[in-house]
C-alpha positions as CSV (number, residue, x, y, z in Angstrom):
1,M,0.0,0.0,-0.1
2,A,2.9,2.3,0.9
3,S,4.2,2.0,-2.6
4,L,0.8,3.0,-4.0
5,P,1.0,6.6,-6.2
6,H,-1.7,8.2,-4.0
7,V,-0.4,6.9,-0.7
8,E,1.5,9.6,1.3
9,V,3.8,8.1,4.2
10,L,4.9,10.0,7.0
11,F,7.2,9.3,9.9
12,L,6.4,10.9,12.8
13,K,8.9,10.2,15.7
14,E,6.7,12.1,18.3
15,F,3.6,10.4,20.1
16,L,0.8,11.6,22.2
17,A,0.3,8.6,24.8
18,A,-1.3,8.2,28.6
19,H,1.1,7.3,31.4
20,S,-0.3,5.6,34.7
21,F,1.8,5.4,37.9
22,G,1.7,5.4,41.8
23,K,1.0,3.0,44.0
24,P,-1.4,2.4,46.0
25,I,-3.2,5.0,44.5
26,V,-2.6,5.2,40.6
27,L,-2.7,8.5,39.0
28,H,-2.8,8.8,34.8
29,Q,-1.5,11.5,32.4
30,F,-1.9,12.4,29.2
31,I,1.8,12.6,27.6
32,R,3.7,14.0,24.6
33,G,7.0,11.7,24.0
34,N,9.3,10.9,21.0
35,I,11.5,7.9,19.9
36,S,14.9,8.1,21.3
37,R,17.9,6.3,22.1
38,P,20.2,5.7,25.1
39,Q,21.1,9.2,26.4
40,N,25.0,8.2,25.6
41,D,24.4,7.4,21.8
42,R,24.1,10.2,19.0
43,P,20.8,11.3,17.9
44,A,19.5,9.0,15.4
45,N,18.4,10.3,11.8
46,A,14.8,9.4,10.2
47,H,16.3,6.3,8.4
48,E,17.9,5.2,11.4
49,Q,14.8,5.6,13.7
50,I,12.7,3.5,11.3
51,R,15.1,0.6,11.2
52,E,15.2,0.5,15.0
53,V,11.6,0.5,15.4
54,Y,11.2,-2.8,12.9
55,E,14.0,-4.7,14.5
56,R,12.5,-3.5,17.6
57,E,9.1,-5.1,16.7
58,L,10.1,-7.7,14.2
59,G,13.5,-8.7,15.2
60,K,17.0,-8.2,13.6
61,S,17.4,-9.9,10.0
62,F,18.0,-9.2,6.6
63,Y,14.4,-9.2,5.7
64,T,13.4,-6.6,8.4
65,R,16.3,-4.3,7.1
66,K,15.3,-4.5,3.7
67,K,11.7,-3.7,4.6
68,A,12.8,-0.8,7.0
69,D,15.2,0.7,4.1
70,F,12.3,0.4,1.8
71,F,9.9,2.3,4.3
72,S,12.6,4.8,4.8
73,Q,12.7,5.7,0.9
74,L,9.1,6.3,0.7
75,S,8.4,8.1,3.9
76,T,8.8,12.0,4.9
77,Q,9.8,12.9,8.3
78,T,7.2,15.5,9.9
79,T,6.0,16.8,13.1
80,I,2.9,16.2,15.3
81,E,1.8,19.9,15.1
82,K,1.8,19.4,11.3
83,C,0.0,16.2,11.5
84,L,-2.8,17.6,13.8
85,G,-3.2,21.3,12.4
86,G,-1.9,23.2,15.4
87,L,-4.3,21.4,17.6
88,N,-3.6,21.0,21.3
89,L,-4.8,17.6,21.8
90,I,-3.6,16.8,25.2
91,R,-5.3,20.1,26.8
92,D,-8.6,18.9,24.7
93,A,-8.3,15.7,26.0
94,E,-7.7,16.8,30.1
95,L,-10.8,19.4,29.5
96,Q,-12.9,16.3,28.4
97,I,-12.0,13.9,30.8
98,L,-13.1,16.0,33.5
99,D,-16.6,16.4,31.9
100,Q,-18.5,13.3,33.7
101,E,-21.0,12.8,30.8
102,F,-18.1,12.7,28.3
103,S,-15.9,10.4,30.4
104,G,-19.0,8.1,31.4
105,N,-20.0,7.8,27.9
106,A,-16.3,7.3,26.6
107,A,-16.0,4.2,28.8
108,R,-19.4,2.7,27.8
109,A,-17.7,3.3,24.4
110,Y,-14.5,1.5,25.0
111,I,-16.6,-1.3,26.5
112,K,-18.9,-1.5,23.2
113,G,-15.5,-1.8,21.1
114,L,-14.1,-4.7,22.9
115,S,-17.2,-6.5,23.3
116,P,-20.1,-5.6,20.8
117,T,-22.6,-7.7,22.5
118,A,-22.0,-6.2,25.9
119,S,-25.1,-5.1,28.0
120,N,-25.8,-3.3,31.3
121,L,-23.6,-0.7,30.3
122,D,-25.3,1.8,32.2
123,N,-23.7,0.5,35.2
124,I,-20.2,1.7,34.2
125,K,-19.0,4.7,36.3
126,F,-15.8,6.6,35.2
127,N,-15.3,10.1,36.9
128,A,-11.9,11.8,36.8
129,M,-10.7,14.3,39.3
130,K,-7.7,16.7,38.7
131,I,-4.8,16.3,41.2
132,G,-1.8,18.2,40.0
133,D,-0.9,17.7,36.6
134,A,-2.6,14.3,36.7
135,F,-6.0,12.6,37.2
136,L,-7.5,10.3,39.6
137,I,-9.9,7.9,38.3
138,D,-13.1,6.7,40.4
139,S,-14.4,3.9,38.4
140,N,-15.8,0.4,38.6
141,I,-14.4,-1.0,35.5
142,D,-12.0,-3.6,37.2
143,Q,-15.1,-5.1,39.0
144,L,-17.0,-5.8,35.6
145,K,-17.0,-8.9,33.5
146,Y,-17.5,-9.0,29.7
147,A,-17.5,-11.9,27.5
148,G,-14.6,-12.2,25.5
149,V,-12.9,-9.2,27.3
150,S,-9.8,-10.1,29.2
151,N,-9.3,-8.5,32.8
152,N,-6.1,-6.8,32.0
153,L,-8.0,-4.6,29.2
154,L,-10.6,-3.6,31.7
155,S,-8.4,-0.9,33.7
156,N,-8.5,2.9,33.9
157,A,-5.5,3.0,32.3
158,S,-6.6,1.2,29.0
159,I,-9.7,3.8,28.7
160,F,-7.4,6.7,29.4
161,R,-5.0,5.6,26.9
162,E,-7.8,5.0,24.2
163,I,-9.2,8.3,24.7
164,I,-6.3,10.1,23.3
165,T,-5.7,7.8,20.9
166,S,-8.9,8.3,19.4
167,K,-8.2,11.7,19.6
168,V,-5.0,11.7,17.7
169,N,-6.7,9.3,14.9
170,L,-9.5,11.7,14.4
171,G,-7.2,14.5,14.1
172,I,-4.7,13.4,11.8
173,S,-7.4,11.9,9.3
174,S,-9.3,15.3,9.7
175,N,-6.2,17.2,9.0
176,F,-5.1,15.3,5.9
177,N,-8.8,15.0,4.6
178,G,-8.0,11.0,4.8
179,D,-9.6,8.0,5.1
180,L,-9.6,6.7,8.9
181,Y,-8.6,3.1,9.3
182,T,-8.3,2.2,12.8
183,N,-9.1,-0.7,15.8
184,R,-12.7,-1.4,16.8
185,V,-12.2,0.2,20.0
186,S,-10.9,3.5,18.7
187,S,-13.5,3.5,16.2
188,Q,-16.1,3.2,18.8
189,L,-14.9,6.1,20.6
190,I,-14.5,8.0,17.3
191,K,-18.1,7.4,16.5
192,F,-19.4,8.5,20.4
193,R,-17.2,11.6,19.9
194,L,-18.7,12.6,16.2
195,S,-22.0,11.7,17.5
196,A,-21.7,13.8,20.9
197,A,-20.5,16.9,18.1
198,A,-23.6,16.5,16.1
199,T,-25.9,16.5,19.2
200,K,-24.0,19.5,20.4
201,A,-24.3,21.4,17.1
202,D,-28.0,20.5,16.9
203,N,-28.9,21.8,20.4
204,F,-26.9,25.1,19.5
205,R,-29.3,25.6,16.5
206,S,-32.3,25.2,18.7
207,E,-30.7,27.1,21.2
208,V,-30.4,30.3,18.7
209,S,-33.6,29.5,17.2
210,M,-35.2,30.0,20.9
211,F,-33.2,32.9,21.3
212,S,-34.2,34.6,18.0
213,D,-37.9,34.0,18.6
214,L,-37.5,35.5,22.3
215,A,-35.5,38.6,22.1
216,M,-36.2,39.3,18.4
217,C,-39.5,37.9,17.7
218,G,-38.2,35.8,15.2
219,K,-36.4,38.5,12.9
220,S,-33.3,38.2,11.6
221,I,-30.5,40.2,9.8
222,Y,-31.0,37.4,6.7
223,K,-34.6,37.9,6.1
224,S,-33.9,41.8,6.5
225,L,-31.3,41.7,3.7
226,A,-33.3,39.4,1.8
227,S,-36.3,41.9,1.6
228,R,-34.1,44.4,0.7
229,N,-34.9,47.0,3.3
230,R,-31.5,47.0,4.5
231,N,-27.9,46.8,2.9
232,F,-24.8,45.6,4.3
233,G,-23.6,49.2,5.6
234,H,-26.7,48.9,7.9
235,I,-25.4,45.5,9.2
236,L,-21.8,46.9,9.6
237,D,-22.7,49.8,11.7
238,V,-24.6,47.4,13.7
239,V,-21.8,45.0,13.9
240,E,-19.2,48.1,15.2
241,K,-21.7,48.7,18.1
242,A,-21.9,44.9,19.0
243,E,-18.7,44.5,21.2
244,R,-20.3,44.8,24.5
245,F,-23.0,42.1,23.5
246,R,-20.2,39.8,22.0
247,K,-18.5,39.6,25.3
248,W,-21.5,38.8,27.0
249,T,-22.1,35.9,24.8
250,A,-18.8,34.8,25.0
251,S,-18.8,34.7,28.7
252,I,-21.5,32.2,29.1
253,G,-20.2,28.7,29.3
254,T,-21.0,25.8,26.8
255,D,-22.9,24.2,29.5
256,K,-25.2,26.6,30.1
257,S,-28.3,28.0,28.0
258,L,-28.3,31.2,26.1
259,V,-32.1,31.9,26.5
260,K,-31.9,31.3,30.5
261,E,-28.7,33.5,31.0
262,Y,-30.7,36.2,28.9
263,I,-33.9,35.8,30.9
264,S,-31.6,36.0,34.2
265,E,-29.9,39.0,32.9
266,L,-33.4,40.8,32.1
267,N,-34.4,40.0,35.5
268,S,-31.4,40.8,37.6
269,I,-32.1,43.5,40.5
270,S,-29.8,46.5,40.8
271,W,-29.6,48.6,44.1
272,L,-31.9,51.0,42.4
273,D,-34.8,48.8,42.2
274,K,-34.4,47.7,45.5
275,L,-35.1,51.4,46.7
276,P,-38.8,51.7,48.4
277,N,-40.4,53.9,46.0
278,K,-39.8,56.5,43.1
279,A,-40.0,59.6,45.6
280,I,-36.7,57.9,47.5
281,R,-35.1,57.5,43.8
282,F,-35.9,61.3,43.0
283,S,-34.7,62.6,46.4
284,I,-31.1,61.0,45.4
285,F,-30.7,63.0,42.4
286,L,-32.2,66.1,44.1
287,G,-29.6,65.6,47.1
288,L,-27.1,65.3,44.1
289,G,-28.0,68.7,43.1
290,E,-27.8,70.3,46.5
291,A,-24.3,68.8,47.1
292,L,-23.1,70.5,43.9
293,D,-23.9,73.6,45.3
294,N,-20.9,73.0,47.5
295,F,-18.8,73.5,44.1
296,V,-20.5,75.6,41.8
297,A,-23.2,78.8,42.0
298,P,-25.9,77.4,44.6
299,P,-28.7,77.9,41.8
300,F,-27.1,75.7,39.2
301,G,-26.4,73.0,41.5
302,K,-30.2,72.4,42.7
303,A,-31.4,73.2,39.4
304,F,-29.4,70.2,38.2
305,G,-30.7,67.8,40.9
306,I,-34.0,69.1,40.1
307,G,-33.6,68.7,36.5
308,V,-32.3,65.0,36.8
309,G,-35.1,64.0,39.2
310,L,-37.7,65.2,36.7
311,A,-35.8,63.4,33.7
312,D,-37.2,60.7,31.9
313,Q,-37.6,57.8,34.5
314,F,-36.4,55.0,31.7
315,L,-33.4,57.1,31.1
316,I,-32.3,57.2,34.6
317,D,-32.7,53.8,35.2
318,K,-31.0,52.9,32.4
319,I,-27.8,54.9,33.4
320,V,-27.9,53.9,36.8
321,K,-28.5,50.3,36.3
322,G,-26.0,49.7,33.8
323,W,-25.9,47.8,30.7
324,K,-27.9,44.5,29.7
325,P,-28.0,42.4,26.6
326,N,-31.4,43.8,25.6
327,H,-30.3,47.2,25.4
328,F,-28.0,46.2,22.4
329,I,-30.8,44.3,20.9
330,N,-33.7,47.0,21.4
331,D,-31.5,49.9,20.6
332,N,-29.1,48.7,17.8
333,L,-30.3,45.6,16.2
334,M,-34.1,45.8,16.4
335,P,-34.3,49.1,14.2
336,V,-32.1,47.5,11.5
337,L,-34.5,44.6,11.3
338,D,-37.8,46.3,11.2
């Protein structure tokens, strides 16, 4: 297969893996390593490294050396950054393993890959807790029995290893737009990842649709442009005023509902809302005017206080309470969509 004209062979001496250590409490880490020689030996070039890998796996022989030399001539050495398109898979894996829903489903997918006929997968527990740079796993994997699965594969370390292996396989395949060929366990984990991503995308679209119906009465920029009532110049004006709204949406975690957070912001109570009545609100601004008499001519300070106190109540509330996301929608976005 490697000699086919449409097949590109890459040699990657670096690797991502899982490392388990410690007794009696075992901790686990996602690690990045590389193929190396004993410390006193000189660094090996790509050709020598490929030959050493072949000899370590197949033993030293003329046939092994011939195969290694042939493979070496076809391959190009590269880095893990190029293979993964700059993705930091270790960081991503660490974030995902702390998600109890993800880690539990990943453990079930791992068992399903080992034993396709396995049942009672809902009983599987696999939760991770961060301790320094490593993870402590609380699970019942080693207490379970499945037909055709050896006990040494039913371990936290094995699941930890397959999680990073499946991420690497999927990352390389995606980056090179190539076909994915892997083992059944890794394939099952990848299937779970893609299914979870599709579900998350569907939930996001549903959330955006509900937010549009709630905050914008179902209107959209697309409909406004399609009706030719507005052009891109109007939209760009809105975009320039949207920085604070963008920061607010970015502050909402992926595990939270945009609609619920929006409603929560609208219903939040400021210190001004806690005052007993409007008369006291008015007196605050009147008192502000009297205080200004100490710095400016007396009539002007008090006149300012009365003027503010008699100003439009909505404007006063808006200034004192501060910014809310509906301010951008009502004041900047909706006029363009009407």
